[in-house]
N, C-alpha and C positions, 0 to 999 in steps of 0.2 A: 504494500500500500504506500501511497505517497504521503499520507498524513499531513496534508497541507490545508490551511484554512481556506474557506470559500473566498474567491475573489470578489471585490466589490463590483467589478465589471468583467465580463468574459473577454474584454479587449485588454486586460491588464497584462502587458508583455512579460513582466517579471514572473508572475504566477504561471503563465502559460509555458515559458521557457523552462522553469524549474520542474514543473509537473511533467512536461513532455520529456525532458531529459531523463527523469527517473523511470518513466515508462520504457524508453529506449534501452536503458541499462538492463531492465528486467527482460526485455525481448532477447537481448544478446546473452544473458546469463542462465536462462532456464535450461533444464536438461535437454529439451528439444529446442535448442537455441536456434534462432533465425539467423541465417548466414548470407542469404542472397542480398547483395548491396542495393539492388533496385527495389526490392520489397521493403528493406529497412528505410530507404529514402522516401518511399511512398507513405509509410507509416509516420515518419517524422514530419512530413509536410502537411498531413491531413489533420485539421483541427477537431479532435474528437469531442471537445467541449461544445462544439456547435451541433452535435448529433444527440445530445442527451437533454432531458427537460431541465429547466432552471434549478429545481430543487436538488438535482443530482450532480450539478456541474462541479461541485467541490471534489467529487469522486471520479470525474471524467477520465483521468489518466491512471487510476488504479487498475490493476490487472484483475478485473472482475466484470461479469455481466451486470448491466443495469436496466431497470424497467424503463420502457418508453411509452407505456400506456397500451390499452386494448389487449392486455394479457401477453404482450410481446416484450422482448428484450434486445438490447444491443449487446453483441457478444464481447467477451473480454478481449482486450487488445492482442494478447498472445494468440488466441484462437483465430482471429482475423488474419494476423500475420502468418500463422502456420498454414492455414488453408490457402492463402494466397500463394505462399511458397510452394505448397504441394501441387497447386494447379499449374505451376510452371508457365506463367503468362509470357507471351512473346509480343513484340511491338505490333505485329500485323494481325494479331488475333481478334476475332469477334467472339465475345464471351456472353453467355446467357447466365444471369443470376436469378435464382428462385428464392424469393423472400427478401424484398428490398428493406423492409423495416424502416429504420431511420435514414438509410442511404449510405451508411458508413462504409460497408464493404464495397459498394459500387464506387464510392469516392476514392478508396484506396486503389482499386483496379484501374480507375480512369487514366492515370498517366502511364500505365504499364502496357496498355493494349490499344488497338485501333478503335474499338467500340464496345460498350457494355449495354446489353439489353436486359432490363431488370423487371421482374414481375412481382407485384404485391397484391395480396388478396383483401387487405383491410383498407377500405377507402380513405379514412382520415390519415393513415400513415402514408399511403401513396401520394396524397395531395401535399402533405407537409414535406415529404422527401423530395418531391419534384421541385418545389419552391426552394428548398435548401440547396439542392445540387445546382440549380440554375444560379443562385446567388454566389456560390463558390466557384462558378466558372467551369463546371464539369460538362462541357458542351458535347462530349462524345458518349454521354450516358443517356439512354432512351428508356423511359419508364412507362409501364402500362398497368392498369388495374385488371386483375384476372386471376384465374385458378392456376397455380403453379404446376399442377398435374398435367396441364395441357401445354406447358411451355409457351413458345412464341413461334408458331409454325410459319408465319409470314416472313420472319427474318431468318429462318433456318436455311442452311445448316450452320452449326457453330463449331469453332475450333476447340472451345472448352465450355463446360457448364459447371457452375458451383451452386450448391443448394445449401441454404442456411436454416432449414427446418427439416424435420425428420419424417418421411413417409415410412410406412411399414414395408414397402417394397419399392424398387426403382420404377417410377412411372414409365410405361412404354413409350409415351410421347417424347420423353427426354432422350431415351435411347435412339429413337428414330431421328431426332433432330441433331444428333452429334455426328460430326464429320468422321469419315474414316481416318484413323490415326489420332482422333480427338481425345480429350481427357474429360472425365466426369468425376467430380468430388462431391460426395453425398453422405450424410449420416442416415442410417437405416435402423429402424427398430420401433417397437410398440411405444405408445404414449406412456409417460410416467415410468419409463424403464431406462436403463443405460443402453444407449444405442452404440453402433459401431460405425466409425467413419471409414468409408471405402473410397479407394481411388480406382477408377475404371479407365481402360484404354480400349478404343474400338479397333479391332483387328479382324479383317475378313468379314466385316458386317456383324461381328459379335463382340460383346463386352468381356474383357479380361479383367478379373477382379484382384485387387490387393487390399488386405485389411491394414488400416493405418493405426488406429487407436480407439479405445472406448471413449465416448463423448456423451453429453446430455444437451439436447436441443429441444426447443418447443416443437410440437407436432405440426406436420403439414396438414392443413385443413382444406376442405373442398367447399366451393360456393362463395361468391363475393360477400364481404361483410362490411 
């Protein structure tokens, strides 16, 4: 934890620099330490305090998930960095994200790839994330309100897909929308249980699976909310 007092203003450069610096130390020192310099640079430049509600901003750079309303959370910084590194984003990639939430993961991916297509099922979260990402200049992030199980067929196929909520099985639409040779990073498991984070690669039209680590994510739900 950063254990820093809440700033009087989120524009306080001293607070932001100190809190963000401690977050970066944590990312580099954890057992699954983040080593990709592009991912570390993206994490450092993304203002996480802009992605959490006002009452939680004092904790914005702590390595913990935080509530963002509507039963959803913003993932801990380490998990965002780890999943980004596991996705192995390349400058020319078109990436699909399922579960926009606050928009933090999309903002981290934005400078690393050509385009991010992000799907959010909760209407108020989609609306606030769209405004936030536009304000921060993430011009290559495209957002839509919809059911993540369906992906974004009009924009497919994708070089990579990252899912930030847990279905009980890989949605067939996501497999279909992944390019040959593409990567899919997704937590899978029943609600209220420890899930498994899997990394898939599409080879010969089929998904090859590697188990990465046990995780706990909010469940993927169906139907717009």
